[in-house]
N, C-alpha and C positions, 0 to 999 in steps of 0.2 A: 429575581426575586427580592423586594426587601421592602421594610417598614417604613413608610414615611407619612408622618401626622396621623396616625390612627388608619390609614388602609395601608394596602398591599399593592404596592408597584410593580409592574411585571416589564420583560424587557423580551426584545428579539430572541435572545440566548433561551429565554423560558418558552418561548413559541418552537422553536426549533427543536427542544427537549420535550417538549410534550406532542409533539409531531412524532418523535421516535420512540419516547418510552414515557407513559403516563405514570410508571412507579416513580420516575425520576423527579414528576411535579410533585409529586406527593412528600418526599425526600425534603424536597427544597422548602415546600409549604412547613413542613414540619420544623424546619430549623427557623422562618421566619416568624412563627409563630411560639416560638421559644420552645418546643416540646423535643427538640433534637439538638445536638452539637455538630456542626459541619464537619465532614471527614479531613483529616490532614492530608494535606497535596503535598507529593514528594515523587513525583514524576517526572524522570528527565525528558522522556518523549515530548508530553503535554507542553512544558517549559520551551522547548526547543521548537515546537510547532507555534505557539504564543510569538517567540522571537521571529520566525519566520514571518509571521503574517505581520508584524508590526515592520519589518525591514523590507516587505513588499510594498506596504502601503506606504511607506515612506519613500520607495524609491518611483513610485506613481507620481506622488507629488512632485519631485525633483523634476519627473518627465512633463508634467503639466506647466511647470516655470519655465523650462527649455524651451518649450512652444508657445511662449509669450503669454499665458494664463499668469494672471495675478490672484494667488492665494492669500486668503485671510483665512487665520487660525482661531477659534474658539479655545482660548487656553483655560487648562484647568482640569482635573481628572474627574469631577464628580459632575452629576447632573442636579444642577440647582438652581435656585431663582437668578443668579448671576449669568451661568453658562446657558441659561434658555433665553434670558433677556439679549446678551450677547448675539445670538443668534438670529433672532427677531428683529434685532436693529442691522446687523448685516444684510438680511434679507432684504428690509425696506429700503437699506441703501443702494441696493442692486449690486453688489460684492460679485465679482467675476465669478471666483472659486472659493466655496466656504468647505474648509476641512475640520472635521470634527464637529459639526453641530451638532445642538444639545436640543433635546424637546421632551415635553411632559405634555401626554394628550390623553385624556378619559385614564385608565387604569395603565396604560403604557407609558414609559419611557425610553429612551433610546440616543444613540450617536453615530447616525449613517456617517460612512467614511469621506464622502465627498459631496457636496450640493452644486451642479453646475448651473450657472444662468444660460438660458435661452431667449430668443426674441420671440415670444409669445404671449401675449396679453394677460395678466390674471387681475387680481384685487391690488396686486404691490404696484402695476404700472404697464408697463410696455413690455415686461418682461417677467419670465418665472423661473422656476427651478425644476431641474430632474435628479434624480437620485442615482449615486454611479456606487457601486461597493468594491473592495479587491478581494479576492480571492485566493488561496493557494490551490484548488483543487483545480484541474483542466476540464472537467465537465462540471455544468452547474447542477446542483442537486433541488431537491424541494425544499429543503429547509433555507436554503438562499434566497428564493422564490419568495416563500413567506417572510424574510428579514426585509427585502426590498419592497414589498407589498405593505408593511408596516411603515416604513420608514417614507414610502409614497403617501400614506395616510395622513402622516405626521406634517409632510409640507402641503397637502391639501388643506390642513387645518389652518394653517398661516396663510397662503394665497388663495384659498377657495376655488382651485383648483387642481383637479387630480393629474399627476404627469402622466402622459400618454405611452411614455417609456421607461422603464430602469434598465439598469445597465451591469454586468458583471465584467470584470477585468481580471482574467486569470494571469500567471507569471510568464509571460511570453516575451521575448525580445523586444518586441514591437508594440506591446500594451494593447494588443487588438482587444476591441470590447465586444463582449456580447450584448445583444440587445434583445429584451422581451417586453412585449405589450401587455402594459398593467392589468388592462381589461380582460385580458384573456385567463388571468387566475386569479379575479375578485371573487368568485364563488369560494372556490377552494381555500383563500386566505380568509373569508367570513367564517367558515366552517371550524376551521381549525382555532382560530382567534376565540369563536363563540365557544367551543369546546373548553379552552384553557379557562377562559373567564368564568364559566359553569363551574366548572373543576374545583375552583379558588372558592367562591361562592357556596357552595355544598360542602366543600372539605372532607367528601366521602373518598377516603383513600384506603381505608383499612384492607378491602378485598383485592388489592392490586398485588401483583406478583412480579419482582424482575427478572423476566423471560431475558434472555439474550438476545440482544439486535447489535446491528454494526455500530450504532452509536456508542455501545460501551466502550469502545476502544479510546475514545475521547471525552469520558465522563468522568468526573471526581468521585463517583459513588461506585467506581468500578469494583475496587477491592471488596466494599460491603455486600455487594450484590453476588460476587463470587464465593463468598465466605457463607453468606446466607444459603446459594443453592446447595454446598456442599453439605451443610448442617441439615438440609432438608432433603439430601438423596435425590435432589431433582434430575429428571430425565436428561436435561441438556446437558450433564457432563458425561452421557454415553457417547463416545468418539463417533462419529459419521451420522448422528440422527439428527433428522430434519424436523422443522416445526412442524410440517403436516403428518408427520408420521407420531409425533409427540401429542398430535390431537386425537389422530386414532386411537393411539393406546390410553389417553384419557378418558375417551369416551366407553373403554372397557373396563375402567377403575383402575387402570396401571399407572400410578402416578409417580413412583420412585425407581430409582434404579434396581434396588431389591426386589420389587413386583415384578419389574420387566424380565428378570434373570431367571424367574419362577414361572415365566408363562408356559404352559404344558405345549409341547411340541408333537405332533403337528398341531398347527393353529385349528381352533372351534371356530373361527369366525373369518370372514373376509372383508380386508378394508375398503372402505367407500372410496379412498383415492390411494394410489400408490399399490404398490403389488405384494403379494403376500410373502415371496420372496425379499424385498426390503424388510420388512417388518421380522422376519426369521433373522436375518443378518445383524440387526439391531439389537434383537433378542441375545443372541449369543455372542455379540462384543460385551452386554450388558454381564451376562454371566461370567466371562473371563475377568472384567473390573471387579466385580465382586468377589470373587475368589483370590485375585491378587490382594485385593485389600484385606480379606480375612487372613492371610498369610502374611501381610505385612512385607510382601516384597513384589516385583515386578516380573510377571511371568507370561509364556507364550504358549501357542500351539500351534502347529502346520495346518493349513487350510490343504482343500483337495487339490493335487496336482491336476493342472490344464495344459494341453499343448499350447504353445507362444504366449503364456500368461505367468506371472511371479517367476519362480527360480527356472523356466525355459528362457527367459530373458536375459538372463547371466551368462555372459560369452567365458570359453576359457580364459583362465587367469595368464597374463603375460608378465614377464621381466620389466616391458614397456609400461605397463597401465600408469596412468597419471589420475590423481584424484585432487580435484579443483572444487574453488570455492572462491565466489567473489564479495567485497563489500561494497555496495553503491549507495550512493544519495540522490533521489529521484527530484530533490527539489532547487540542484543547482541550476542555475539560468541555463538554457539551451537544450532542455531533455534530458537533465540528469547527468551525473559522473560516475562511472566505475571507478573508485580511488584506491582499491587495493585488490591486485590480483594475488591469489594465493595457492598454491598446488604442492603437493609433496608426489615423490616418486623414489625409486630405488635405482641406488647406484650401482655401479659395475659392478664393484662387490657385495651388494645384495643389501647393503645399509640403507636404511630410509633419508631422504633427503627434504628439506622443506624450502621453499623458496617464495619470498613475498616480493613484490614490486610496487611503488607507489605513483599515483599520478595524480597531481593536484590542481591541474588544468587541463584544458582540452588538447592541446599539443602533447602534454606527456602521456594523456590517455591513449592517443593514436601509437604513440611508440611504445607502450607498455604491451598495447593489445598487437602490436606486428612482433614484438618480441615473443608472446607468448604463442601465437599461431604460429612463427617459425619454429620456436622450440617444441612443439606438436608434430610438426612436416618432420623434423629432423629425429624426431622419437619415433615416427611412425616408420622411416626410411630406415632405421635400425632394427624396429619391431614392428613388422607388418601387422602383426597380430593385435597391436595394443588397443586399447579403450580409453576415454576419459570418462572418470565416473563423478557423478555430481550428485545432491540432495535436493529434488525437486526442480521443477524445469526453468528456474530464472536464469541458470550459468548459460545455457546455450542460447537462449532468447536474447540474453544481452549481447554475446556474441555476435549474432545476426545483424543486432543492430548496430553495433561497433562496426560491423563491415559495411553497411548501409552508408552512416554515418559518414565513413572516413574514403569510402569506395576505395577500400583496400583490403587484400588477401582475399577477394571474393572466388578465385579458383580454388584456393586451399579450402576455404571453408564450404564451398560447394562438394568438394571431395569427401571431405570430414562427415558431412551430412548424407551425401549418398552412401557411403559407406558405413553407416550407422554406428560411428565411433561414440557417440555421448549415449550413456547409460545411466539412468535415473533411477537412483536406489530407492527414492520414495515410492515410485509406483511398483518395483520389485517387491520391496519389503510389505506393503498393503496387500499384493496379490498374492504373496507366498506365506505370511502369518498372521494370527491374531494375539493382539498383544494386550496386557491389562493396563491400560495407558488410555488419558481421558483426550489426547490428540497425538497423532503419528508424525511427531516432530522428531528431528535426530536428535534432541536434547533429552526430550521424553523415553525414545527407545536404548541411549547409551546404556543404562543398568543392564538390560539382557545382554550385552557383550561386555561388560564389566569396564567400560572404559571412564577413565577419572580424567576429568578437566585439569588443566595447570590454571586457568585464570577463571576468577572468579566470575559469574556472569551479570551480577549487579552491579559491579564497578565496572564492567568494559561497557555495559547498556548504557550506563552515565557518561563514560567518556566518548564512546561513539556519537551520542546526540550532541555533544558540546563541539567536536571535530566537525559534525557534518554542519553544524552552525558556521563556524568559522571558513568552511569551504563555500558555503553559500556568501558570504559578505566577503570574499575574496581575502580573508585577513590569514593568509598563511603562515605569516611569521608568527603567528601567536599559538600554532599547534606546535606542542613541546614533544621533544623525543620521548619521554616517559610516556606520552599519552599513544605516541606511534608505537611503542613498544607493548603498549596493555591492549591496543586494538590488533596489532600483529599476532600475539598470544593468543588473543579469541579466534582469529583467523586461522589459525595453525591447529587449535584445537578442532576447529570443523573439519579441516583437511585431513587431518590423521584421523578423526572420528570416522569419517566416510571410506577411508582405507580398512578401519577395523571394521566396520558394519558388513564392507564386502566379504571380506574373510569370514565373516560369522556366519553371514548366508551361504557363503561356500561350506562351512562344516556341516548345516543343516541339509545341504543339497547332498552330500556324500552321505551321511547319517540315513537319508531316505534312498539312495540307491542301494544300500546294504542291505535294506527293508524290501528290496524288490521293487522299489518304485523306478517308473520309466522316465527320467529328465533330460531331455536332449539339449545340445548347445543350439543357440540362433545360427542360421545358416549366414556364412559372411558374405555380405552385400558388397558388388562391385562399385568402388569408390570414383571412378572417372565417367567422365560424360563423353558423348561420342566425339569422335577425332574431328570432325567438322565444328562442334559445338567448343570444342577447347579453340582451335583456331580462331573462330569468331572473337571469342574471348581474349585472347591474346592480343589480336588486331585493335580492337575495341580498347583494352586497357592502356595500349602505348598511345592511343589517340587520347584516351581521358588523361593521361598522365602530361601530353604535351600542352593541353588546354588549362591544366588545373596548374602549372608550373607557377611558382611565387605567390599562390592564392593563398591568404592566411586560413588555417583549419578553423579557428575561431570566427563564427559568422557576424559577430559583433565588430571585427576588425576590418572586414572587407570592405571595398569602395563598392558602388553600385555596379560599376563596371565588373569588377571582380565577382561580384556575387553572380551577375548575368552570365559569366564566363563558365563560374562553376556550376549554375543551373542547365547549361547547354551542353558540358560536361557529360553531368550525371542522365541527361536524357537519352545518350547514345546507347548506352546499355539497358535501357529500362524495360525492353520486351523480353530481353533474355534474363535479366533479373526476376520478371514476375514470373517466367516459365518456372524458374528454378524454385520460388517460392510455392508453386503448387506442387512440385516434385516433392520437395521437402515435406 
């Protein structure tokens, strides 16, 4: 959104912003009209996201060139008379590929990533253009469709023919396009576009409120909105409260956390949507948050003890226990990269040890994954009652993903999963305690067990974002030892914090036992599959290994024949693998 010769020009980003949050439109409008200063942007994540987007866009352009397409670039960063005229000239001249075209049409201006010439007559001649946009997300969202629909309208304004299809190119190795029929989304596009244009004309933004939405993560107004919600004691800062619950509470004139904390129990009304139990749960969460706020500290209380939930899920501590944390980047080509394996455990003399293993490419990721699983199995053989503790479900999901990617350590992973060796302390914590926190992240819970981090979080976040960008552009040489040490310290804090959290939960369990509560340990699960299934796995793995000899781990480095052999090899164990997934 910007002022241009006495009028406001809107962009595709404004359209997406309006779709997600009308309050965002109001803030940007206030900046354009001179009633508000724009926020300071100092977000390493957003900067890295922009860099990732630019890199993906450039890689796709190179891909087009390598496939014989002639690319003409509209130079210049701005949308002005010069760039718009150059775009029009290239379209009339029948340029093959137009990169960074510029348009001003009606109250909108924008720059589509790619215009591709096709053999379909239009006002330009025997050809016309269709629109391609590069996006980092693997799934196309509604906002992307809106952007493409706007760009298609730009193209129509020149060639007098609406492109039949628009395309999205996610960051896959082969740049496979996702195609969408423009007419299918025309009504949707007109509705959102009309709503944005009307909002800007009317200027009625006073009654809007910054409700939290997924778009907040990539919005420059995020900090402002968070501060406003806290200043207003808004219901959204209650941990676990849903938007539908907030609507039910607002209908009862319960509009702040403090009011929610004071709602009489039992409830004197029934929600139209959802359950009364759900409302009681968030009411109790609000109560303890208000108590903690008034005391100026983080407090907790134990929840009712229920069999198989919460503290019942804590196995007997073992000298062999491992506390595990992964650092991964989902934007590295080929399905992401788990670039740091960190775990701590107790040595033979009882002292805590921390191990970190780095992986900067697919080959080293496989090696580090195998090293970790081999260490785990060795640990299990030495301490059969051991477990692997982690916080949130990411770690076992990532290990299963790598097991499938590399077709390696499948028997071992199967045994660990069958033996229920992975313990998610987030699930245990949420079912065991209620804490005066706005989110149940490990960093928010740490004051309860007095864990002090050695690595400052903001610096670590900035360094991680920079490191992950270097991984994505395969510029490993630019990753400094200093930055590796900072990320390693951050990971060590997470691993050691997981250990301290487990020990703290054990003290709560012991205290409840002293007060007469019954809390049993989970029954150990058998970790081995049937003998027949194991024999099949061994036989299949031998055959897979023979077929996979000398085939590069990195898919990009395989020949067509090598990739075909890899596919055949991995089809061998397909049914067995599917059965295991269902069992897990």
